[in-house]
N, C-alpha and C positions, 0 to 999 in steps of 0.2 A: 756520503751522508753527513749532515752537519751534527757531529757528536754532541757538542754542548747544547745546541738548540733542541735536539731530540730529548736530551735529558731534561731540559727546562720544560718543554711541553708535556712530557710524561708526567713530571711532578704536578704541573698545573692541572692536568686532567684528573690525576688521583685526587687532587683537592677540589675538583669540580669547578674550576675557574677558567677553563679554556675550551669549552665544548662547542663554542659557536664562533670560531675565528673567521673573519672575513677572508676572502681570497686575497692572495698577495703576500707580502712579507708579514711575518709574525710580530716584528718589532720595527720601531723607527727611532731615529735620532734627529731631532729638529734643531736648527739654529734660529733662535728668535731674533727678530729685528723690527725696526720701524716699518709700518705698513706701506710706506712710500719708497722703501728700498726694495729693489728687484735684483736679487743676488743670483739668479739662476744661471747665467752664463759663467759666472766665476765659480760657482759651485760645481757646475758640470766639468769645467776645466780641472778642478782640484780632485773631485771624487768620481768623475765619470757619470755616465747615464745610470739610472738606478733600476732599470728593469731587471728583475731576477735577483736583486741584491736583498739580503736579509741579515742584519737590519738594514733598511733603506735609510739613506741620509737625505733630509729635506729641509724645507723652510717653514718656520712658524710665522703666521701672519696675525699679528696682535692688533685688533681693531677696537678702539674706544668708540662705542657706537654714537656717543653724543659729542665727540670732539670736532666733527666736521659735518656739513650738510650731506644729506643722502646723495645728492647729485655729484658729490665728490667721492663718497665712499663706494658707491656702486661701480663706477668705472675703474676705480682702484682695484677692487676685488676682481673684476672681470679681467684686468690686465694680468693679475696673478694666475688666474686660471689658464690664460693663453700661454704664459711663459712656462708654467709647469709642464704643459703638454709639449711645448716647443723643445725644452731642454731635458725632458724626462727626469724632473726633479719633484718628488712628492711634497705635499703641503699639509699643514693642519691649520684650520681656521679658528682663531681665538677671539671670542666676543666678550668684551668687558662693558657692562651696562652701568657701572658706577663711577669709575675713576675718570677724571678729565671730561667734564660736560661743558666746557667753555663755549661750544658751538651752539648751545641752546639757551641763551639768556631768557628767552620767553618762558622757560620753566623755572629759573631760579632768581631772576632779578626782581626782588620785592623792595629793594632798599635804595636804588639810585636812579631817580627820574631822568638823569642826564645821559644814561646809557641805554643801549638797545634792549628791548624785551621787557621793559619795566611795567609791572602791574602789581598792585598791593596784594592781590590774592595768591601770588607766587609764594608768599610766606607759608602756605599750606604744603608746598612742594619741597621745602627744605627742612632740615632738622631744627629742633628747638633745644635750648639749654634748660628749660623748665616746662611744666605743663602749660599749654596754651600757645597759640600762634603769635601772641604778643612778645614771646620769647624767641622768635625766629633768629637764626644764625646768619651772619653776613659773610663769614670768612672761615676757611679751614686751613689745615697744615698737613704736610707730608714730608717724610724724610726717606729718600732712597739713596742715601750717601751724603746728602746735604739737605738742609731744611728749606722748603719752599712753601709759598702760599697757594691755596686752591680756592675755588669757588665753594660755597657752603655745601656741606654734606647733604645729599638728597634724602628726603623722606621716602624711604623705600616702598612704602605702602600707599602713598598719595595716588588717588585715581588718575589724575592727569599725567603724573610721572609713569605709572605702570602702563597706561595706554600708549605712551610714547615708546616704552621698552618693547611692548608687544608688536608695535608697528615696525620699528626699526629692525629689531632682532628677527622678527618673523620674515621680513623681506630679505635679509642677508642669509638666513638659513635656507629660504626657498631658492634663492639664487645659487647657493652652493649645491642644493640637491638637484636642481635643473642641470647644472654642469656635470655633476656626478653621474646623473642618469644618462647624459649624452655620451659619456666615455664608453669606448668599446670595452668589453669584458676584461681584456688583458691589460687595460690601462686604468681600471677603477682603483687600483692600488695608489694612484696619484693623490687621492684624498685619504689621509691617514685618520681623520676624524674631525670633530668639532668640540672645542672647549667652550662651555657656555657661561662661565663666570670668570672674572678676574680672581685675584687672590683674595677671596672673600673673608673678611674678618672685620666686624663692625667696629669703627673707631680706630682702626689701625692705619689704613691708607688715606684716611681723611679724618683728622681729629680737631678738636676745639680747645683752645686755651681758656682758662677762666677769664671772664670779662673781655674775651677776644673781640667782641664787636666794637669795643672802644679803640681797637687798633686799625680798623678800617680807614683808609685814607692817610695813615701815618707811615713814616718810613719803616722799612722792613728791619732796619737796625734796632728798632725798639721792640721787636718780637722776642718773647721768651725763647730759650734754646734748649731747655731740658728734655723735651720730648717724652716719649712713652716710657712707662714702666712695664717690665715683663713679668713682674711678680703677680701671682694669682691673687694675692691679698689686696692688690690695687684694683681689682675688678669692682664695679662694672665700668669705670671710667678710665682705667689704665693709667692712673697717676696724672691725668690732665683734666680738662674741663668736663662738666656734665653734658651728656648728649644722649639722644635716643627717645626722647619724649614724643616726638612726632610720629616716628615709625611705630612705637608701641601703642600710641593712641589709635592710629589708622588701622593697625593690624587687629585691634581688639584684644591684644595680649594683656594690656594694662592701661588704665586711664588716669590713675591717681596713685599716690603713695610713693614709697621708696622704690627705686629701680635696683634690681639685684642682678648678680652675674648670670643666674639662670634665665632671667628675662632676656638678656642680650643673647645668650646662646640659643634660646628658642626663636628669637627674632632672626638670627642668621640662618638657622635651619629652614624656617618657614619661607624666607626669601629665596634660598637656594632651591627649595621645592618649586616655588613660583617660576623660577627660571628654567628648571629642568622640565616642568610641565609644558612650557612654551614650545619645546622641541618635539613633543610627541605628535604622532600622526602626520609627520611631514616626510615620511619615507625612510628615515634613517633608523637602523636598528640600534638597540641599546649599546652594543659593543663599539659603536662609533661616536657616542656621546659621552662627554666627560664633564663632571662638575669639579670645581676647584675651591678649596678653602686654605687659608693660611692662618697666621696667628699662632696661638699655643693653647695647650690643655683642650678644653671642651670646644673652643672655636673650630678645632679640627674635625669635629663630628658633622659639621654642616654639609660636607661633601657626600655623605652617605645618604644616597637617594635610591628609591626603588626602581627608577627608570633610566638611570645614567650610571656611568662608572666613576669611581672616586679618583681624585688626583690631589697631590699636595706640593708644597714648596719644600725643597731640600737644599740647604746652603752649606758650604765649607765642609767640615768634618762629617755632618750628617749626609751630605751628598756622596761622600766617599763610601759610606756604609749605612744605608737607610735602615738596616735591621736593628739598629740601636735606638730607633726613634719611636715616639708615641704613635706616629702615623702608621708605622708598620706593625708594631706589637699590640697596640690597643684598639685602633680604629679600623684598620684593614680587615681584621677577622670578623668585624660586625657586618661587612658588606657581602652580599651574594652576587655581586656583579661579576661578569666574565673576565674583566680586566681591571687594572688600576694603572696609574701613571705618575711619573715624576715631572709635573708640568711646569715647575720652575726649578731649575737645577743649575748649580754653579759650584765648581770646586776651585775657582780661581785660576791664576796662572801657574799651573803645575807642569812638572817634566813628564817625559814620555811614560816612565814607569808608573807614575801615579795616575795618569790618564788611563792607561791600559787597565790597571787594576781596578779603577772606579767603573769603567765600562763593563768589565767582566763581572764585577760584583753586582751591579745594578741590573744588568740584562739577564743574569742568571736567576733573578728572583721570580718565582712562579707568578704568572699573570701580568708581569710588567709589559705594558703595551708600547710605551714610548718614553723617551727622555727629551725634554725641551730645554736646551741650555739658554739661560738668560745671561747675556754678555757674549754676543756673537764674536766680539773682538778677542775673546780668549781662544778662538779657533781661527777665524779670518778677520784681520783688521779692517777698519773702514777704508783703508787705502787699497785693499785687495790683497795685501801680502799675508802670508800664512804664519801662524804660530806653529813652528815645526813639530814640537813634541805632541801637541794635541792632534794635528792633522795626521801625522804618521800613526798615532795610536788608533785613531778612527779607521784609517785605511787598513792597517794590519789586523785589527779586530774583525773588520768586515770580511777581509780576504780569508781569514781563518775559518769562517763559517760558510764560505761560498765556494 
């Protein structure tokens, strides 16, 4: 009998958060990677087939639904399904409808007639830096280790944008369900779940610098570099440029006056609900559907939805012990979901002892369904070689419970 897992599930049942576990492993550990990387053969070599393992080790497939055309995305996802079966490696499908929409200029290009997709009405589909579409944004910024430029932030409530989200996300969810339904009962564990949002936090993974439109067409060396402020006092614009007027207008939350932090928090929650609702009545039970929010303070509440499970980002010391975080102490107790997850998790390049300790700490938390490590290279490098401490800790932890 798996002593630690038994204790974990018993605690979870006492708390009323593990009463409807799907068949298969109680927990998963996923290695996140580009959706065009197929790591199944190497993962099978390192960790072995995963039938009967708990936690099971698998691959997270992160799909930015507007980055490529559907005739690229659908065959890509189908190949993941085939390889998951072939190598007995489970997957989680992660759908991000906000970040990186380079592949759909017909939605955002309102400003450059020389580029594909141009139409003036697209100014309704992007964010504004003040009330009115005459203030439409041309450019955004992101920093995941170094600053880069993005296409303008989407107006999350524009009808044309939302219709595209419903179409693309719906098709990918339906594809996933059709595959799941086709699996024999003893293989259904190969789908660990679906994550329905990226790291949602409005103005965090696509922000606007003051007078940023003036920088369009200029060298990136002229861009400001100071980035976001994490101070709550800098809300609603996080210490950078104003944004959110389009989403607030189209959502009906506010159409004039000063934007407040509460306006942004409500905007995030309502959008997360819109995405969560898209997945309903498509065959998946709540315990397989996960919303995800990032950011800080009240941003973290967006993932608390009535029809999905919550998940959050945990990095560095927070990833070693989530019990010290607002996610765990303040927001998780407000959820009645059967599970929750650490959907972005990274402790960095740690030794064996720290890896093992982190795994033991996180997986022992009641209701924890999965960990998805962001930075596969901290476990298996791009060249296929292993990070010895991380791999050994994963194998030893898994073996202890099996």
